[in-house]
C-alpha positions in Angstrom: -27.0 6.9 18.3 -27.6 3.2 18.4 -24.1 1.8 19.0 -24.6 1.4 22.7 -22.3 2.6 25.4 -19.5 4.9 24.4 -17.9 5.3 27.8 -14.4 4.3 28.7 -13.6 1.2 30.7 -14.3 3.0 34.0 -17.6 4.5 32.8 -16.1 7.9 32.3 -17.3 10.2 29.5 -15.3 10.6 26.3 -14.3 13.7 24.3 -15.1 14.0 20.6 -13.4 16.7 18.4 -14.2 17.6 14.8 -11.6 19.6 13.0 -12.4 21.4 9.8 -10.6 24.1 7.9 -12.7 26.8 9.4 -14.1 25.4 12.7 -13.4 23.1 15.6 -16.3 21.4 17.3 -15.9 19.7 20.6 -18.3 17.6 22.7 -18.2 15.7 26.0 -20.1 12.5 25.3 -21.7 10.4 28.1 -22.0 6.7 28.6 -25.3 6.5 26.7 -24.1 8.6 23.8 -25.7 11.8 25.1 -23.8 15.1 24.4 -23.2 16.6 27.8 -21.3 19.7 26.7 -20.4 21.5 23.5 -17.9 24.0 22.4 -16.9 25.6 19.0 -14.0 27.8 18.1 -12.4 29.0 14.9 -9.6 26.9 13.4 -6.3 28.8 13.3 -5.8 27.3 9.9 -3.1 29.8 8.7 -1.0 29.6 11.9 0.5 26.2 11.5 0.0 22.7 13.0 1.1 23.6 16.5 -1.4 26.4 16.7 -4.2 24.0 15.5 -3.1 21.3 18.1 -3.2 24.0 20.8 -6.7 25.1 19.7 -7.9 21.5 19.8 -6.6 21.0 23.3 -8.2 24.2 24.4 -11.6 23.0 22.9 -11.2 19.7 24.8 -10.6 21.5 28.0 -13.7 23.7 27.5 -16.0 20.7 27.4 -14.3 18.8 30.2 -13.2 21.4 32.8 -13.1 18.8 35.5 -10.8 16.6 33.5 -13.0 13.5 34.0 -12.9 12.2 30.5 -11.3 8.8 29.9 -10.1 9.3 26.3 -10.3 11.7 23.3 -11.3 11.0 19.7 -10.4 13.4 16.9 -12.1 13.5 13.5 -9.8 15.6 11.3 -9.6 17.0 7.8 -6.9 15.4 5.6 -5.7 11.8 5.0 -5.4 10.4 8.5 -3.7 7.1 9.4 -5.2 5.9 12.7 -2.4 3.4 13.2 0.4 5.9 13.2 -1.7 8.8 14.4 -0.3 11.0 11.7 -1.7 13.2 8.9 -0.3 11.5 5.9 -1.6 14.0 3.3 -3.6 17.2 3.3 -4.5 20.2 1.2 -3.3 23.7 2.1 -6.6 24.6 3.8 -4.7 24.1 7.1 -1.1 25.4 6.8 1.6 22.7 7.4 -1.0 20.0 8.3 0.6 17.2 6.3 2.9 15.1 8.4 1.5 16.3 11.7 1.8 13.9 14.6 -1.9 14.4 15.4 -2.6 11.8 18.0 0.7 12.1 19.9 0.5 15.9 19.8 -3.0 15.9 21.3 -2.2 13.3 23.8 0.8 15.4 25.0 -1.3 18.5 25.3 -4.3 16.9 27.0 -2.8 14.1 29.0 -5.4 11.7 27.5 -5.1 8.7 25.3 -6.2 9.7 21.8 -7.7 8.0 18.8 -7.9 9.7 15.4 -9.4 9.3 12.0 -10.4 11.2 8.9 -13.5 13.3 9.5 -15.7 11.6 6.9 -14.9 8.1 8.2 -15.7 9.3 11.7 -19.0 10.8 10.6 -19.9 7.6 8.8 -19.3 5.6 12.0 -22.7 6.2 13.5 -24.3 5.3 10.2 -22.5 1.9 10.2 -23.5 1.3 13.8 -27.1 1.9 12.9 -27.3 -0.9 10.3 -29.5 -3.8 11.4 -27.0 -6.4 10.2 -24.1 -7.2 12.5 -21.8 -7.4 9.5 -23.4 -4.7 7.5 -21.6 -2.8 4.7 -21.8 0.9 4.0 -20.8 3.3 1.3 -20.8 6.9 2.5 -20.2 10.0 0.5 -19.9 13.6 1.7 -20.3 16.2 -1.0 -19.4 19.7 0.0 -16.4 21.9 -0.6 -14.7 18.7 -1.5 -15.8 15.1 -2.2 -15.0 12.7 0.7 -16.1 9.2 1.5 -16.0 6.2 3.7 -16.3 2.5 3.1 -17.2 -0.2 5.6 -17.4 -3.9 4.6 -18.8 -6.7 6.8 -19.1 -4.4 9.8 -15.5 -3.0 9.6 -14.5 0.5 8.5 -11.8 0.3 5.9 -8.7 2.5 6.3 -6.2 1.1 3.8 -2.6 2.0 3.2 -1.7 5.3 4.9 -5.4 5.8 5.8 -6.4 6.6 2.3 -9.4 4.3 1.9 -12.7 6.0 1.1 -11.4 9.0 -0.8 -13.9 8.7 -3.5 -13.4 12.3 -4.7 -10.2 11.0 -6.4 -11.7 8.3 -8.6 -11.7 9.2 -12.4 -14.8 10.8 -13.8 -15.3 11.3 -17.5 -17.0 14.7 -17.2 -14.0 16.0 -15.3 -11.5 14.9 -18.1 -8.6 17.4 -18.3 -9.6 19.4 -15.2 -6.8 19.8 -12.6 -7.4 18.3 -9.2 -6.1 19.5 -5.8 -4.2 16.2 -5.5 -2.1 17.0 -8.5 -3.8 14.7 -11.0 -6.5 15.5 -13.5 -10.0 14.3 -14.2 -11.1 13.3 -10.7 -14.6 13.3 -9.5 -14.1 16.2 -7.0 -13.3 18.7 -9.7 -16.7 18.3 -11.4 -18.9 17.3 -8.4 -18.0 19.4 -5.3 -19.9 22.7 -4.6 -17.0 24.9 -5.9 -16.6 22.6 -8.9 -20.3 22.9 -9.9 -20.0 26.7 -9.5 -16.8 26.7 -11.6 -18.5 24.6 -14.3 -21.3 27.1 -14.5 -18.8 29.9 -14.9 -17.0 27.9 -17.8 -20.4 27.4 -19.5 -21.5 31.1 -19.3 -18.3 33.2 -18.8 -20.2 34.7 -15.9 -18.6 34.9 -12.4 -20.8 33.7 -9.6 -20.1 33.7 -5.9 -21.4 30.3 -4.6 -23.3 27.2 -5.4 -26.6 28.6 -4.0 -26.5 31.3 -6.7 -26.3 28.6 -9.3 -29.1 26.7 -7.7 -31.3 29.8 -7.6 -30.7 30.4 -11.3 -31.5 26.7 -12.1 -34.8 27.1 -10.2 -35.6 30.0 -12.5 -34.9 27.9 -15.6 -31.3 28.8 -16.5 -30.3 25.9 -18.7 -26.6 26.3 -18.0 -27.2 26.2 -14.2 -29.3 23.1 -14.6 -26.6 21.5 -16.7 -23.8 22.3 -14.2 -25.8 20.9 -11.3 -27.0 17.8 -13.0 -23.6 17.0 -14.5 -22.0 17.1 -11.0 -24.8 15.1 -9.5 -24.8 12.4 -12.2 -21.0 12.1 -11.9 -21.4 11.3 -8.2 -24.2 8.9 -8.9 -22.2 7.0 -11.6 -19.2 6.8 -9.4 -21.2 5.5 -6.4 -23.0 3.0 -8.6 -19.7 1.5 -9.8 -18.4 1.4 -6.2 -21.6 -0.3 -5.1 -21.1 -3.0 -7.6 -17.5 -3.5 -6.4 -18.3 -3.4 -2.6 -21.9 -4.7 -2.2 -23.1 -2.2 0.4 -26.3 -2.7 2.4 -26.8 1.1 2.6 -25.5 4.0 0.5 -25.5 7.4 2.3 -25.0 10.8 0.6 -24.4 13.7 2.9 -22.8 17.1 2.9 -24.0 20.5 1.9 -24.4 20.1 -1.8 -27.3 17.6 -1.8 -29.3 20.2 0.2 -29.8 22.3 -2.9 -32.7 20.1 -3.7 -34.4 17.6 -5.9 -32.7 18.7 -9.1 -29.5 17.5 -7.7 -30.7 14.4 -5.8 -32.9 13.1 -8.6 -30.0 13.3 -11.1 -27.7 11.5 -8.7 -30.2 8.8 -8.0 -30.9 8.2 -11.7 -27.3 7.9 -12.6 -26.7 5.6 -9.6 -29.5 3.3 -10.5 -28.3 3.0 -14.1 -25.0 1.5 -13.0 -26.3 -1.2 -10.7 -25.9 -4.9 -11.3 -29.2 -6.9 -10.9 -28.6 -8.1 -7.3 -28.4 -4.5 -6.2 -31.3 -3.0 -8.0 -33.6 -1.4 -5.5 -30.6 0.1 -3.6 -31.2 3.8 -3.3 -28.9 6.6 -2.0 -30.2 7.9 1.3 -29.7 11.0 3.4 -27.7 10.7 6.7 -29.6 9.5 9.7 -27.6 11.7 12.1 -27.5 15.4 12.3 -24.9 18.0 13.2 -23.6 15.9 16.1 -22.6 13.0 13.9 -18.9 14.0 13.6 -18.3 14.5 17.3 -20.2 11.4 18.3 -18.3 9.4 15.7 -15.1 11.0 16.9 -15.8 9.9 20.5 -16.6 6.4 19.3 -13.2 6.1 17.7 -11.7 5.6 21.1 -13.6 2.3 21.4 -12.5 0.8 18.0 -9.1 2.3 16.9 -5.6 2.3 18.4 -5.1 4.7 21.3 -2.0 6.9 21.4 -0.9 7.7 24.9 0.9 10.7 26.3 4.7 10.5 26.3 5.2 9.3 22.7 6.9 12.5 21.7 9.4 12.6 24.6 
């Protein structure tokens, strides 16, 4: 990671936590950005917010048994407002998660100051830090079981009202017209472009049940026209949306990560072609790129939150 020192003011290490619907990842991150210790454990997603906060605190203790860390950063699923430290909105993938006092609850359990943000924005943080320009701009998309995103303009990550900035899965998409979205609206990008959405599209086209995206990708590789159509429709929808957002935001770099692009060139080529077709002349030549950072990006980005976002201290809940 090229963002320089991550340590607290006293040179102590930092803890980074990445909370997903199925797994919690924790890391102790040293002053030079090196991961000193790692721990993973299942997310008790069906047991309520308190159980999730308890599990997060346990994960933090596992990587820092000597309690030497200066602060803790948490990258969490849901719409997260870093200023209030609360989960302002969430799906039911974690029971009772919406409204949770995430930062204060973790600070109370760990005794550490806590910074928090949405998991995709935290993952995009190292990508922003790696830009050559001091005031670089970034458009980041994560295409997996959902469609998430992050936007940074002139060197600053945007959070917006209630922490909702960057949720590109909820922009309108013509191929998704009429399809219900998890947010309660219809016709959003996520319901045509996520992994489950591509699988569901294939099932609508064929009337055949399939278990997962990789099955659809395998059939596409064998020449199944409906599988090819489902994949390229989802990919083109992402490319079109990102191209329009690029025109609005003027990014120096566009990054597309998540599990869905890993199915191969059929997907990435369709996305890139649709993206290029939307660009205004000054942006022609801008190409979506794969992430620079691997599986540690989220925990590294989470640890770095403590150096750039408000810290919530123990005692706020008393």
